[in-house]
PAMAR-881000 format. One record per residue (C-alpha): x, y, z; residue in one letter; residue number from 1. Coordinates in Angstrom, 3 decimals. Example, Ala and Ser with C-alpha at 12.3 -4.5 7.8 and 13.67 -1.06 7.14 Angstrom:
<rs>
12.300|-4.500|7.800|A|1
13.670|-1.060|7.140|S|2
</rs>
This chain:
<rs>
84.205|-60.003|79.552|M|1
81.460|-61.388|81.803|P|2
79.496|-58.798|83.810|P|3
80.772|-60.210|87.082|N|4
84.324|-59.341|86.037|Q|5
83.683|-55.648|85.354|V|6
84.191|-54.596|88.972|E|7
87.666|-56.120|89.128|Q|8
89.225|-54.090|86.277|P|9
87.707|-50.928|87.734|S|10
89.381|-51.596|91.048|R|11
92.706|-52.559|89.484|L|12
92.590|-49.454|87.273|H|13
92.137|-47.250|90.330|E|14
95.159|-48.923|91.914|E|15
97.292|-47.874|88.952|G|16
97.332|-51.041|86.841|W|17
97.810|-50.512|83.086|S|18
95.175|-51.690|80.588|L|19
97.569|-54.287|79.174|A|20
98.300|-55.663|82.636|R|21
94.595|-55.798|83.546|I|22
93.795|-57.494|80.239|G|23
96.501|-60.085|80.792|K|24
95.150|-60.780|84.284|R|25
91.619|-61.318|82.932|L|26
92.736|-62.934|79.649|E|27
91.194|-60.259|77.429|V|28
92.669|-57.569|75.180|S|29
93.530|-54.067|76.375|A|30
90.943|-52.617|73.958|D|31
88.197|-54.776|75.501|T|32
89.271|-53.606|78.946|T|33
89.125|-49.974|77.822|R|34
85.602|-50.371|76.362|L|35
84.302|-51.972|79.527|R|36
85.795|-49.216|81.683|L|37
84.296|-46.509|79.469|I|38
80.896|-48.235|79.659|E|39
81.105|-47.920|83.437|R|40
82.043|-44.239|83.187|G|41
85.700|-44.811|84.142|V|42
88.154|-42.683|82.160|Q|43
90.911|-44.970|80.865|A|44
94.532|-43.913|81.256|R|45
97.261|-44.304|78.657|P|46
99.365|-47.410|78.841|R|47
102.416|-47.307|81.072|G|48
101.349|-44.421|83.359|L|49
100.420|-44.736|87.014|Q|50
97.297|-42.902|88.197|A|51
99.240|-40.541|90.359|Q|52
101.483|-39.405|87.498|T|53
98.925|-38.532|84.810|I|54
99.205|-34.798|85.412|E|55
102.977|-34.831|85.833|S|56
103.621|-36.817|82.635|R|57
100.908|-35.611|80.326|C|58
103.277|-33.041|78.866|R|59
106.243|-34.703|77.192|V|60
109.333|-32.650|76.418|S|61
112.017|-33.726|73.981|C|62
114.885|-31.449|73.003|R|63
112.954|-28.338|73.937|G|64
109.744|-29.293|72.059|F|65
106.730|-29.734|74.307|T|66
103.488|-31.275|73.129|F|67
100.350|-32.829|74.549|L|68
100.213|-36.579|74.016|P|69
96.963|-38.119|72.908|M|70
95.688|-39.003|76.336|W|71
95.975|-35.470|77.754|K|72
93.132|-34.269|75.567|R|73
90.803|-36.893|76.958|R|74
92.040|-37.248|80.516|A|75
89.816|-35.937|83.324|Q|76
91.360|-33.983|86.185|P|77
92.632|-36.140|89.007|V|78
90.062|-36.021|91.761|T|79
90.755|-35.766|95.441|S|80
89.597|-39.345|95.779|A|81
92.152|-40.423|93.184|D|82
94.833|-38.506|95.060|T|83
93.951|-40.119|98.359|S|84
93.969|-43.539|96.722|N|85
97.386|-42.769|95.274|T|86
98.784|-41.647|98.598|I|87
97.393|-44.738|100.240|A|88
98.986|-46.918|97.588|T|89
102.388|-45.256|98.021|R|90
102.146|-45.442|101.795|S|91
101.505|-49.147|101.623|T|92
104.529|-49.566|99.327|H|93
106.709|-47.491|101.674|S|94
105.617|-49.521|104.665|D|95
106.709|-52.681|102.893|K|96
110.086|-51.128|102.120|Q|97
110.557|-50.109|105.765|D|98
110.161|-53.731|106.775|D|99
113.365|-54.405|104.839|F|100
115.427|-51.338|105.761|A|101
118.929|-51.588|104.257|P|102
121.944|-51.994|106.462|K|103
123.595|-49.051|104.685|Y|104
121.107|-46.232|103.910|P|105
123.812|-44.457|101.913|H|106
124.856|-44.410|99.201|P|107
121.524|-44.795|97.435|K|108
122.148|-47.057|94.457|I|109
119.993|-47.233|91.331|L|110
120.565|-50.293|89.127|V|111
119.051|-50.062|85.648|I|112
118.589|-53.074|83.367|D|113
120.953|-55.227|85.420|S|114
118.824|-57.243|87.900|P|115
121.666|-59.631|88.795|D|116
123.706|-56.730|90.157|V|117
120.730|-55.285|92.052|A|118
119.974|-58.544|93.859|S|119
123.597|-58.981|94.994|V|120
123.831|-55.412|96.312|L|121
120.541|-55.814|98.201|K|122
121.787|-59.016|99.781|Q|123
124.872|-57.174|100.981|R|124
122.763|-54.546|102.704|G|125
122.904|-51.587|100.314|Y|126
119.965|-49.267|99.612|A|127
119.396|-50.520|96.088|T|128
116.562|-49.961|93.618|S|129
116.229|-52.179|90.548|A|130
114.628|-50.605|87.490|S|131
114.603|-50.464|83.703|S|132
114.541|-47.902|80.903|F|133
112.032|-50.046|79.029|G|134
111.613|-53.353|77.237|Q|135
112.849|-53.624|73.626|P|136
110.561|-55.736|71.456|V|137
110.920|-57.387|68.079|S|138
108.507|-56.617|65.255|V|139
108.372|-57.639|61.593|P|140
110.798|-55.606|59.512|K|141
109.060|-53.122|57.236|S|142
109.145|-49.539|56.000|S|143
106.309|-48.478|58.304|S|144
106.346|-46.684|61.666|Y|145
104.903|-47.468|65.082|L|146
104.084|-45.151|67.992|P|147
106.591|-45.388|70.809|L|148
105.204|-45.842|74.313|A|149
107.237|-43.773|76.753|M|150
107.207|-45.724|79.982|S|151
109.918|-46.849|82.331|D|152
110.293|-48.651|85.605|D|153
112.282|-46.019|87.482|L|154
111.455|-45.486|91.182|P|155
109.861|-42.224|92.297|D|156
113.062|-41.159|94.060|D|157
115.419|-41.918|91.188|Y|158
116.477|-38.251|91.138|T|159
117.980|-38.650|94.627|E|160
120.259|-41.587|93.862|Q|161
124.006|-41.318|94.462|E|162
125.344|-44.246|92.440|I|163
123.749|-45.256|89.138|V|164
124.627|-48.562|87.476|I|165
123.401|-49.048|83.904|V|166
123.750|-51.811|81.329|D|167
123.432|-50.185|77.905|L|168
122.758|-53.505|76.180|T|169
119.346|-53.485|77.889|G|170
116.954|-56.358|78.594|P|171
116.760|-59.362|76.294|A|172
114.563|-58.803|73.249|L|173
110.932|-59.954|73.503|K|174
108.396|-60.513|70.768|R|175
105.818|-57.736|70.473|A|176
102.171|-58.596|71.076|T|177
99.051|-56.998|69.648|E|178
98.746|-54.970|72.852|D|179
102.286|-53.572|72.638|S|180
101.322|-50.486|70.621|F|181
98.356|-48.133|70.788|E|182
97.625|-45.936|67.790|Q|183
97.090|-42.263|68.730|P|184
93.988|-40.469|67.451|P|185
94.071|-38.212|64.406|Q|186
95.842|-34.876|64.961|G|187
97.456|-35.888|68.257|V|188
101.286|-35.590|68.306|P|189
103.192|-38.705|69.270|A|190
106.695|-40.109|68.996|I|191
107.078|-42.541|66.091|W|192
109.876|-44.972|65.395|T|193
110.732|-46.918|62.210|P|194
110.416|-50.699|62.029|T|195
113.095|-51.177|59.382|V|196
115.463|-52.861|61.875|T|197
112.780|-55.102|63.338|G|198
113.436|-53.712|66.836|V|199
111.437|-51.147|68.801|I|200
113.524|-49.883|71.699|D|201
112.069|-47.288|74.113|P|202
115.302|-46.854|76.076|R|203
116.854|-43.924|74.124|P|204
113.745|-41.747|74.448|I|205
113.367|-42.635|78.135|N|206
117.034|-41.812|78.702|M|207
116.477|-38.443|77.062|E|208
113.472|-37.777|79.314|R|209
115.502|-38.498|82.441|T|210
118.826|-37.027|81.294|S|211
118.342|-33.719|83.141|D|212
117.913|-35.567|86.430|A|213
120.822|-37.882|85.670|M|214
123.038|-34.909|84.786|N|215
122.111|-33.269|88.063|R|216
123.107|-36.421|89.971|I|217
126.436|-36.467|88.140|H|218
127.099|-32.746|88.552|E|219
126.602|-33.076|92.313|H|220
129.123|-35.849|92.734|G|221
127.112|-38.923|91.791|G|222
128.939|-41.973|90.444|I|223
127.910|-43.720|87.224|F|224
129.003|-47.254|86.360|I|225
128.096|-47.917|82.731|V|226
128.451|-51.283|81.037|F|227
128.948|-50.338|77.407|A|228
126.777|-51.696|74.619|G|229
126.734|-51.292|70.865|A|230
125.349|-47.884|69.906|R|231
121.732|-47.951|68.736|F|232
119.856|-44.954|67.280|E|233
116.114|-45.571|66.835|P|234
115.570|-42.676|64.404|G|235
112.503|-41.342|66.219|C|236
110.516|-38.292|65.213|F|237
107.454|-36.391|66.408|I|238
104.433|-36.359|64.136|S|239
100.671|-36.874|63.946|E|240
98.209|-38.595|61.670|K|241
96.139|-36.648|59.163|N|242
92.489|-37.275|58.307|S|243
93.513|-40.129|56.001|F|244
95.405|-41.930|58.752|G|245
98.757|-41.024|57.202|E|246
101.712|-39.570|59.081|L|247
102.533|-35.941|58.433|R|248
106.071|-34.679|58.013|E|249
107.956|-34.438|61.355|P|250
106.423|-31.526|63.258|L|251
108.619|-28.463|63.075|G|252
111.364|-30.649|61.639|N|253
111.361|-32.470|64.955|R|254
113.440|-35.467|64.090|E|255
115.028|-36.572|67.329|L|256
118.496|-36.897|65.866|R|257
121.307|-38.191|68.008|G|258
119.103|-40.047|70.479|L|259
120.695|-43.369|71.304|S|260
121.191|-45.828|74.106|N|261
124.155|-43.610|75.091|W|262
121.881|-40.615|75.841|S|263
122.008|-41.366|79.567|L|264
124.167|-38.307|80.325|L|265
125.471|-35.333|78.409|T|266
128.989|-36.677|78.886|E|267
128.185|-40.186|77.645|T|268
126.462|-38.772|74.568|S|269
129.679|-36.868|73.735|K|270
131.786|-40.030|73.659|L|271
132.844|-41.381|70.280|R|272
131.330|-44.838|69.944|I|273
132.299|-47.244|67.179|K|274
130.475|-50.563|67.159|N|275
132.940|-53.432|67.281|D|276
133.027|-56.701|69.172|S|277
135.522|-59.159|70.580|G|278
136.654|-61.018|73.661|R|279
140.344|-60.139|73.928|E|280
140.448|-57.372|76.539|I|281
143.740|-55.956|77.822|Q|282
143.622|-54.092|81.175|P|283
145.814|-50.996|81.334|T|284
148.145|-49.954|84.127|S|285
145.446|-47.566|85.374|A|286
143.051|-50.509|85.641|C|287
145.663|-52.426|87.625|N|288
146.102|-49.487|89.981|E|289
142.363|-49.320|90.628|I|290
142.399|-53.050|91.298|G|291
139.757|-54.369|88.902|I|292
141.907|-55.858|86.124|S|293
141.202|-59.470|87.141|S|294
137.495|-59.015|86.396|F|295
138.227|-58.225|82.738|L|296
139.722|-61.661|82.039|E|297
136.311|-63.127|81.210|T|298
134.198|-60.690|79.283|G|299
133.508|-59.180|75.907|R|300
133.228|-55.746|74.359|F|301
130.568|-54.504|71.957|E|302
132.077|-51.162|70.999|C|303
135.172|-48.988|70.982|I|304
134.876|-45.947|73.260|V|305
136.944|-42.822|72.782|E|306
136.638|-39.399|74.432|P|307
135.746|-36.298|72.487|S|308
138.932|-34.308|71.762|P|309
137.006|-31.083|72.392|W|310
135.826|-31.970|75.911|N|311
138.072|-29.879|78.153|N|312
135.894|-30.231|81.241|D|313
136.623|-33.910|81.753|Y|314
139.674|-36.117|81.472|K|315
139.683|-39.649|80.128|W|316
141.768|-42.522|81.456|V|317
141.696|-45.724|79.413|T|318
141.096|-48.769|81.605|L|319
140.949|-51.482|78.946|A|320
141.824|-51.931|75.271|T|321
141.222|-54.518|72.596|N|322
144.104|-56.468|71.034|K|323
144.740|-53.569|68.631|Y|324
145.066|-50.951|71.358|G|325
141.660|-49.287|70.884|A|326
139.905|-48.256|74.088|S|327
136.981|-50.444|75.189|V|328
136.692|-49.059|78.721|G|329
137.717|-45.991|80.649|G|330
137.078|-43.455|83.375|L|331
135.814|-39.886|82.947|L|332
136.639|-37.514|85.782|Y|333
136.527|-33.714|86.217|P|334
139.507|-31.869|84.747|A|335
139.508|-29.426|87.634|Q|336
140.239|-30.902|91.050|E|337
137.756|-28.556|92.711|E|338
134.996|-29.744|90.350|G|339
131.961|-31.227|92.070|K|340
131.021|-33.637|89.302|S|341
131.342|-37.328|89.944|G|342
133.072|-40.161|88.148|L|343
131.821|-42.095|85.129|I|344
133.147|-45.628|84.703|F|345
132.700|-47.013|81.187|I|346
133.280|-50.775|81.277|L|347
132.903|-53.593|78.760|P|348
130.456|-56.438|79.288|Q|349
131.937|-58.448|82.179|I|350
130.953|-62.028|82.953|K|351
131.553|-61.454|86.683|R|352
129.700|-58.166|86.572|R|353
128.080|-58.425|90.004|A|354
131.436|-59.248|91.634|D|355
133.035|-56.292|89.859|L|356
130.356|-53.902|91.115|V|357
130.750|-55.208|94.667|V|358
134.509|-54.614|94.411|E|359
133.902|-51.052|93.233|L|360
131.292|-50.288|95.885|V|361
133.068|-51.882|98.828|E|362
136.748|-51.281|98.051|V|363
137.435|-48.779|95.273|V|364
134.792|-46.076|95.629|L|365
134.987|-45.655|99.441|P|366
138.606|-44.596|98.892|T|367
137.922|-42.367|95.869|L|368
134.734|-40.712|97.155|V|369
134.510|-41.404|100.896|P|370
131.731|-38.839|101.432|R|371
129.270|-41.212|99.743|L|372
130.082|-43.978|102.222|F|373
129.503|-42.698|105.776|P|374
129.856|-46.226|107.161|H|375
133.294|-46.644|105.562|A|376
134.759|-43.150|105.637|E|377
136.478|-43.544|109.001|R|378
139.449|-41.180|109.020|S|379
139.438|-40.404|105.304|F|380
137.599|-37.140|105.977|W|381
140.834|-35.568|107.204|V|382
142.038|-35.600|103.598|Q|383
139.292|-33.256|102.480|R|384
140.558|-29.778|101.478|P|385
139.102|-28.218|104.628|A|386
141.276|-30.435|106.871|Y|387
144.292|-31.327|104.721|E|388
147.777|-30.294|105.847|L|389
148.836|-26.922|104.350|P|390
152.114|-28.255|102.906|Q|391
150.235|-31.082|101.190|I|392
147.704|-28.635|99.749|M|393
150.625|-26.621|98.367|T|394
151.991|-29.727|96.627|V|395
148.531|-30.602|95.295|K|396
148.196|-27.077|93.905|D|397
151.541|-27.504|92.154|E|398
150.350|-30.804|90.685|I|399
147.238|-29.049|89.406|T|400
149.335|-26.298|87.781|R|401
151.600|-28.869|86.131|I|402
148.612|-30.841|84.862|E|403
147.013|-27.684|83.474|E|404
150.245|-26.685|81.720|A|405
150.556|-30.209|80.314|A|406
146.948|-30.125|79.150|R|407
147.532|-26.863|77.300|L|408
150.727|-28.232|75.778|R|409
148.933|-31.406|74.685|I|410
146.148|-29.345|73.152|R|411
148.746|-27.357|71.201|G|412
150.394|-30.558|69.974|L|413
147.022|-32.012|68.980|E|414
146.344|-28.866|66.972|E|415
149.700|-29.358|65.240|Q|416
148.692|-32.931|64.418|I|417
145.383|-31.748|62.994|A|418
147.138|-29.102|60.904|A|419
149.622|-31.661|59.570|S|420
146.802|-34.020|58.640|R|421
145.092|-31.205|56.767|D|422
148.300|-30.340|54.918|Q|423
149.587|-33.846|54.181|Y|424
146.448|-35.981|54.400|G|425
146.780|-36.646|50.661|F|426
149.646|-39.034|51.474|L|427
147.180|-41.517|52.938|H|428
144.872|-41.022|49.962|E|429
147.767|-42.068|47.731|L|430
147.783|-45.565|49.207|I|431
144.065|-46.067|49.834|T|432
142.042|-44.195|47.212|A|433
140.943|-44.784|43.650|T|434
139.208|-42.700|40.981|G|435
139.081|-38.908|41.327|D|436
140.348|-38.961|44.917|N|437
143.480|-40.815|43.857|L|438
144.037|-38.404|40.944|V|439
143.795|-35.423|43.307|K|440
146.223|-37.058|45.745|A|441
148.748|-37.712|42.955|V|442
148.510|-34.082|41.805|I|443
149.159|-32.888|45.381|Q|444
152.131|-35.240|45.670|A|445
153.638|-34.012|42.404|L|446
153.133|-30.411|43.501|T|447
154.797|-31.159|46.839|T|448
157.748|-32.645|44.962|L|449
158.272|-29.282|43.266|G|450
156.486|-29.606|39.915|F|451
154.714|-26.338|39.203|T|452
152.738|-27.145|36.049|D|453
150.675|-30.256|36.833|V|454
147.324|-30.407|35.030|R|455
144.172|-32.388|35.745|D|456
143.139|-33.267|32.184|V|457
139.563|-34.305|32.984|D|458
138.980|-31.181|35.067|A|459
140.302|-28.956|32.260|E|460
138.109|-30.699|29.699|A|461
135.048|-30.305|31.889|E|462
135.790|-26.628|32.520|A|463
136.217|-25.899|28.809|S|464
133.233|-27.988|27.759|G|465
135.403|-30.102|25.486|A|466
134.036|-33.429|24.320|T|467
135.773|-36.375|22.803|G|468
137.542|-39.589|23.772|P|469
138.966|-39.865|27.270|R|470
142.746|-39.572|27.450|R|471
145.406|-39.420|30.185|E|472
144.481|-38.344|33.732|D|473
147.321|-35.895|34.455|V|474
150.037|-34.035|32.584|R|475
153.373|-32.947|34.070|I|476
154.284|-30.092|31.757|M|477
157.425|-28.846|33.542|D|478
159.318|-32.152|33.692|A|479
162.380|-32.574|31.443|A|480
159.821|-33.391|28.727|V|481
156.016|-33.394|29.053|P|482
154.827|-36.546|30.857|V|483
151.364|-38.036|30.353|L|484
150.235|-39.836|33.513|V|485
147.586|-42.564|33.714|E|486
146.432|-43.256|37.291|I|487
144.615|-46.333|38.608|K|488
143.577|-47.727|41.981|G|489
142.977|-51.475|41.942|I|490
142.356|-54.274|44.418|A|491
144.900|-56.676|42.895|G|492
148.090|-56.329|40.890|T|493
148.178|-54.548|37.501|P|494
147.835|-56.400|34.200|K|495
149.648|-55.521|30.985|E|496
146.713|-53.680|29.410|A|497
146.263|-51.286|32.330|S|498
150.006|-50.834|32.932|S|499
150.758|-49.795|29.358|L|500
147.470|-48.035|28.592|Q|501
149.135|-44.622|28.678|V|502
151.097|-45.535|25.532|A|503
148.048|-45.094|23.304|K|504
147.695|-41.442|24.352|Y|505
151.236|-40.464|23.343|I|506
150.843|-40.527|19.528|A|507
147.704|-38.315|19.484|P|508
149.452|-35.796|21.746|R|509
152.548|-35.840|19.489|M|510
150.373|-34.935|16.495|R|511
148.441|-32.334|18.490|E|512
151.534|-30.670|19.974|W|513
153.827|-31.341|16.962|R|514
156.637|-32.790|19.036|T|515
158.172|-36.202|19.627|H|516
159.458|-35.365|23.096|N|517
156.613|-36.795|25.178|I|518
156.879|-39.508|27.808|R|519
154.224|-41.694|29.434|G|520
153.893|-42.863|33.056|M|521
151.514|-45.275|34.804|A|522
150.917|-44.746|38.533|I|523
149.085|-47.704|40.081|V|524
147.741|-47.974|43.625|N|525
147.801|-51.777|43.703|H|526
146.276|-53.997|46.403|Q|527
144.841|-50.809|47.844|R|528
142.755|-52.598|50.488|H|529
145.887|-54.008|52.148|L|530
148.251|-52.152|54.494|P|531
151.238|-50.877|52.556|G|532
153.803|-53.230|54.114|L|533
151.583|-56.264|53.457|D|534
151.493|-55.675|49.703|R|535
153.603|-57.253|46.967|E|536
156.438|-54.865|46.108|H|537
159.142|-56.832|44.352|E|538
157.071|-58.187|41.437|H|539
154.183|-55.741|41.160|V|540
154.512|-55.490|37.375|F|541
154.936|-58.566|35.198|Q|542
158.426|-59.028|33.789|E|543
157.326|-58.629|30.167|D|544
155.403|-55.477|31.113|V|545
158.565|-53.921|32.549|V|546
160.497|-54.936|29.415|T|547
157.866|-53.374|27.133|N|548
157.866|-50.196|29.251|A|549
161.643|-49.927|28.943|E|550
161.479|-50.385|25.156|E|551
158.700|-47.792|24.775|Q|552
160.284|-45.274|27.222|D|553
157.339|-45.582|29.609|L|554
157.625|-45.226|33.393|S|555
155.945|-47.600|35.882|L|556
155.475|-46.237|39.411|L|557
153.406|-47.658|42.243|T|558
151.407|-45.284|44.446|A|559
153.219|-46.871|47.409|W|560
156.594|-45.815|45.975|D|561
155.229|-42.331|45.262|L|562
154.051|-42.222|48.893|F|563
157.551|-43.189|50.083|R|564
159.212|-40.716|47.739|L|565
157.015|-37.799|48.849|T|566
157.240|-38.722|52.532|R|567
161.048|-38.797|52.482|N|568
161.202|-35.665|50.300|F|569
159.390|-33.838|53.118|I|570
161.317|-35.561|55.923|M|571
164.817|-34.931|54.553|H|572
164.169|-31.666|52.715|S|573
165.326|-33.056|49.386|W|574
165.587|-30.703|46.426|R|575
163.353|-30.903|43.379|H|576
166.312|-31.697|41.144|E|577
167.034|-34.743|43.342|D|578
163.796|-36.441|42.312|I|579
162.864|-34.877|38.949|A|580
164.910|-37.384|36.854|P|581
162.816|-40.269|38.224|L|582
159.774|-39.109|36.234|F|583
161.521|-39.574|32.885|V|584
163.015|-42.967|33.784|T|585
162.147|-45.915|31.552|S|586
160.728|-49.069|33.148|G|587
160.122|-49.573|36.863|R|588
160.706|-46.432|38.944|V|589
162.203|-46.931|42.393|H|590
161.868|-44.120|44.970|P|591
165.613|-43.490|45.305|V|592
166.655|-39.863|44.658|P|593
169.379|-38.981|42.184|A|594
171.825|-37.807|44.881|H|595
171.855|-41.280|46.492|Y|596
174.711|-43.519|45.226|E|597
174.418|-47.220|46.150|P|598
177.555|-48.398|47.994|I|599
176.583|-51.737|49.522|G|600
174.321|-53.385|52.073|H|601
174.120|-54.265|55.784|I|602
175.536|-57.608|56.849|D|603
175.565|-57.978|60.644|G|604
174.584|-55.939|63.681|H|605
175.995|-55.529|67.185|W|606
173.229|-53.716|69.090|P|607
175.131|-53.266|72.371|K|608
177.932|-51.486|70.543|A|609
175.515|-49.747|68.127|S|610
177.547|-51.000|65.177|V|611
176.482|-52.426|61.803|V|612
178.604|-54.361|59.338|G|613
178.664|-53.099|55.739|L|614
179.593|-55.039|52.598|R|615
180.885|-52.256|50.358|L|616
180.581|-52.106|46.580|S|617
181.976|-48.541|46.481|Q|618
184.526|-46.633|48.621|P|619
183.426|-45.032|51.936|L|620
185.214|-42.593|54.251|A|621
184.751|-41.143|57.709|V|622
182.820|-37.884|57.339|G|623
180.657|-39.170|54.486|D|624
176.908|-39.141|54.928|R|625
174.970|-42.341|54.240|V|626
171.332|-43.394|53.971|A|627
169.809|-46.752|54.912|Y|628
166.744|-47.826|52.935|E|629
164.149|-49.193|55.381|L|630
160.743|-50.575|54.308|P|631
159.138|-47.099|54.415|V|632
161.720|-44.428|55.185|D|633
165.356|-43.644|54.457|F|634
167.445|-43.018|57.582|I|635
170.290|-40.566|56.964|E|636
173.328|-40.256|59.267|E|637
176.995|-39.264|59.214|D|638
179.800|-41.807|59.196|V|639
181.678|-41.064|62.423|T|640
183.947|-44.126|62.471|S|641
185.054|-47.096|60.398|L|642
186.723|-50.332|61.461|Q|643
188.393|-52.805|59.145|L|644
189.620|-56.073|60.692|D|645
188.950|-54.586|64.143|N|646
191.213|-51.643|63.387|Q|647
190.018|-48.039|62.973|P|648
190.493|-46.664|59.465|V|649
189.707|-43.394|57.730|G|650
188.622|-44.890|54.411|T|651
187.443|-48.232|53.077|A|652
187.490|-49.566|49.539|S|653
185.040|-51.491|47.369|A|654
184.923|-55.139|48.491|G|655
185.804|-54.319|52.130|D|656
183.702|-55.516|55.070|Y|657
183.676|-52.691|57.617|V|658
181.912|-51.795|60.796|G|659
180.469|-48.357|61.524|T|660
178.558|-46.714|64.335|K|661
174.825|-46.259|63.767|T|662
171.663|-44.946|65.382|T|663
169.567|-47.738|63.882|L|664
167.691|-49.935|66.372|T|665
167.651|-53.721|66.301|K|666
164.083|-53.559|64.971|D|667
165.264|-51.490|62.005|Q|668
168.385|-53.421|61.102|V|669
167.991|-56.319|58.691|R|670
170.702|-58.058|56.685|N|671
170.422|-56.940|53.079|G|672
169.257|-53.366|53.814|V|673
170.610|-51.189|51.001|Q|674
173.084|-48.432|51.888|V|675
173.647|-45.261|49.846|Y|676
176.253|-42.490|49.944|K|677
174.677|-39.050|49.828|I|678
176.352|-36.883|47.184|K|679
176.294|-33.122|47.666|R|680
</rs>
């Protein structure tokens, strides 16, 4: 740097310019700028901090851990001259702002990382500040760490804003330069972030630093409009370098777990975020009522957003879903009507984002929260509790009581759901799992079906310390005869070797137990990555495999059929003796209990009359109870009427085509559905 340029960086530094910005102006590095300033006796500031905020920001607090960053140990006290320069600088900035006084001083609107929205709101006369939580940069992917510079572009009065608009996707990624990171001195704590993803993003840590202020805005009625982005956790931690230039372990186990680009507010950090993407967005009826559904026609979503089931202080209304019904946008509002907290809109990425925000600010929000819009409130203030009509307040109180009772009832039902999942969650393992998890699920199913002596062979061998060749997975010792069960979970359909593998375990057990009364069974969770109804069911086992199983007295059962059998056993309260014979059946085992007698099939449906036509292979009478075999469940119902040739009859014979009343819906009825008479 030529000598004649030394005065300029000194002046710019006093005005609050960062070293990187000064270096860019003079086309030199930040380190060169620092050296020249030190040579002139000027104490250099850390990057990203204005002169007037050195003292206020020199102590950084994260999750209750306060430490002195590297520059605090070197920084000189701010002099009165520095203070006067700072005040002068701010005054000049304020004067410029006064020249462009907004048409609407309230609400104060802070727009973060969405400059297109900020410019439109300013043009329409709103008191709008545009800012950023920081610039993400790209770096080479590696296993190393870099110090994270904590700087943002928030205005000094950001704590006084009334509406905050944030885009969680953040600014477009920029390539890091050699001046992007400054290594802290030895022994000085700093925040470090891994480079394994190739992205250094300061936004989560800056959100954490400002979250107290943002929470205060929200708790006092502030409105947040959040455009959702894929969740990103930087994996930061607090540490310092040792004398060898190596990072120590995180200080006091200070890994900043949970920090993400959703750390804006306590309530947003509680939301359940699952990264997913797509463009098919379906507005809900609530979205239509608010009046913003048309804006969702052209947009995309980057994540699925669901409320925490344990958050009783706020209610969630879904505003938009993806094509599968998962929530991609919603509204959080206080559960108690008298609550002072504001609203939080969670919205997907909208192409017409600026137009959507204008619609919210000019049409929707003035009606929902008129106190924030003095210029638009007009006569809405009469609806405040202090002025509302007494009879209307009485009705509103009744609505609140009903909502509270419903909330408690819903919580009780959700607890029932959770308890049922704990008790019968093994049913889903039956049709998804493999290995030990599948074995455990099969054992639970067999126990549910009433078998009392079901043994996990591998677990017993491990407990006893026995060694030797591996044999069957499970034994059913209290079936009609002992049954050896081989269990497999596979991606495709079973081959002969795996289907009949259990046969080779029977002879050794016969010699060991000195009995010939032993059966074998193969339970196969086939095509386990597919939904159950999308799998092959008719020809799961090859024809010659079924023939061999029948000749060798082996049983072949799919995990899907065991799932159906157990599910209907629970649903219809079947008895153990109704299903026990199935486990000593030769060949393919179908999940039809012993007390079901096949009598025909459905042939025709008249939905308006709630009547189905039955082709009978066995007699049927009024008063009998029948079961219809649907793809998953059996539907049981009483025969209340029969018609033969349009005439009511009491009984029908084999070969007759009769009509009977039914509760089946048109979605359930299919020609060919098997019908059974229930024998009791």
